[in-house]
C-alpha positions as a Markdown table, in Angstrom:
| # | Residue | x | y | z |
|---|---|---|---|---|
| 1 | Met | 4.7 | 14.6 | 144.0 |
| 2 | Arg | 5.4 | 14.6 | 140.3 |
| 3 | Ile | 8.4 | 16.8 | 140.8 |
| 4 | Leu | 9.9 | 14.5 | 143.5 |
| 5 | Leu | 9.3 | 11.5 | 141.2 |
| 6 | Phe | 11.0 | 13.3 | 138.3 |
| 7 | Val | 14.0 | 14.3 | 140.5 |
| 8 | Cys | 14.5 | 10.7 | 141.7 |
| 9 | Leu | 14.2 | 9.4 | 138.1 |
| 10 | Val | 16.8 | 11.9 | 136.9 |
| 11 | Val | 19.2 | 11.0 | 139.7 |
| 12 | Ile | 18.9 | 7.3 | 138.9 |
| 13 | Leu | 19.5 | 7.8 | 135.2 |
| 14 | Val | 22.4 | 10.3 | 135.3 |
| 15 | Gly | 24.3 | 9.1 | 138.3 |
| 16 | Cys | 27.9 | 7.8 | 137.9 |
| 17 | Val | 30.1 | 5.2 | 139.4 |
| 18 | Thr | 33.9 | 5.1 | 139.5 |
| 19 | Gln | 35.8 | 2.1 | 140.8 |
| 20 | Arg | 39.5 | 1.7 | 141.1 |
| 21 | Thr | 41.4 | -1.4 | 142.3 |
| 22 | Ile | 45.2 | -1.5 | 142.5 |
| 23 | Leu | 46.9 | -4.9 | 142.3 |
| 24 | Val | 50.5 | -5.9 | 142.6 |
| 25 | Asn | 52.5 | -8.9 | 141.5 |
| 26 | Asp | 55.6 | -10.6 | 143.1 |
| 27 | Arg | 58.0 | -8.3 | 141.2 |
| 28 | Gly | 56.3 | -5.2 | 142.6 |
| 29 | Glu | 54.6 | -4.3 | 139.3 |
| 30 | Glu | 51.3 | -2.6 | 139.8 |
| 31 | Leu | 48.1 | -3.0 | 137.7 |
| 32 | Thr | 45.1 | -0.7 | 138.1 |
| 33 | Cys | 41.6 | -1.7 | 137.2 |
| 34 | Asp | 39.8 | 1.6 | 136.8 |
| 35 | Val | 36.2 | 1.4 | 135.6 |
| 36 | Lys | 33.6 | 4.1 | 135.2 |
| 37 | Gly | 29.8 | 3.8 | 134.5 |
| 38 | Trp | 27.1 | 6.4 | 133.8 |
| 39 | Gly | 23.4 | 6.0 | 134.5 |
| 40 | Phe | 21.7 | 3.0 | 136.0 |
| 41 | Ile | 22.7 | 0.4 | 133.4 |
| 42 | Gly | 26.2 | 1.8 | 133.1 |
| 43 | Ser | 26.7 | 1.6 | 136.9 |
| 44 | Leu | 25.6 | -2.0 | 136.9 |
| 45 | Ala | 27.8 | -2.9 | 134.0 |
| 46 | Ser | 30.8 | -1.2 | 135.7 |
| 47 | Tyr | 30.6 | -3.7 | 138.6 |
| 48 | Asn | 30.8 | -6.6 | 136.1 |
| 49 | Lys | 33.7 | -5.0 | 134.2 |
| 50 | Gln | 35.6 | -4.4 | 137.5 |
| 51 | Asp | 35.1 | -8.0 | 138.6 |
| 52 | Glu | 36.3 | -9.2 | 135.2 |
| 53 | Cys | 39.4 | -7.0 | 135.3 |
| 54 | Val | 40.4 | -8.2 | 138.8 |
| 55 | Ala | 39.7 | -11.8 | 137.9 |
| 56 | Glu | 42.0 | -11.6 | 134.8 |
| 57 | Ala | 44.7 | -9.9 | 136.9 |
| 58 | Val | 44.6 | -12.6 | 139.5 |
| 59 | Lys | 45.0 | -15.2 | 136.8 |
| 60 | Arg | 48.1 | -13.4 | 135.7 |
| 61 | Gly | 49.6 | -13.5 | 139.2 |
| 62 | Tyr | 48.5 | -10.2 | 140.7 |
| 63 | Arg | 46.9 | -9.7 | 144.1 |
| 64 | Leu | 45.2 | -6.8 | 145.9 |
| 65 | Lys | 47.7 | -4.2 | 147.0 |
| 66 | Gln | 47.6 | -3.6 | 150.8 |
| 67 | Gln | 46.8 | 0.0 | 151.6 |
| 68 | Thr | 49.0 | 1.7 | 154.2 |
| 69 | Asn | 47.7 | 4.7 | 156.1 |
């Protein structure tokens, strides 16, 4: 039981998150919000940083780029 708890704790503390959002303006210029976070606290902070980056880009006239498949 202790080993399972230890493994879960290690996974939570050393996990990583990578987020990437591509935005485009009316002139076709692209802006990429690329944020990485390590560990539990870093992964939570990365979501806030990503939201801030996208909000700032929207204020400057960018919008989410439509993905084509």
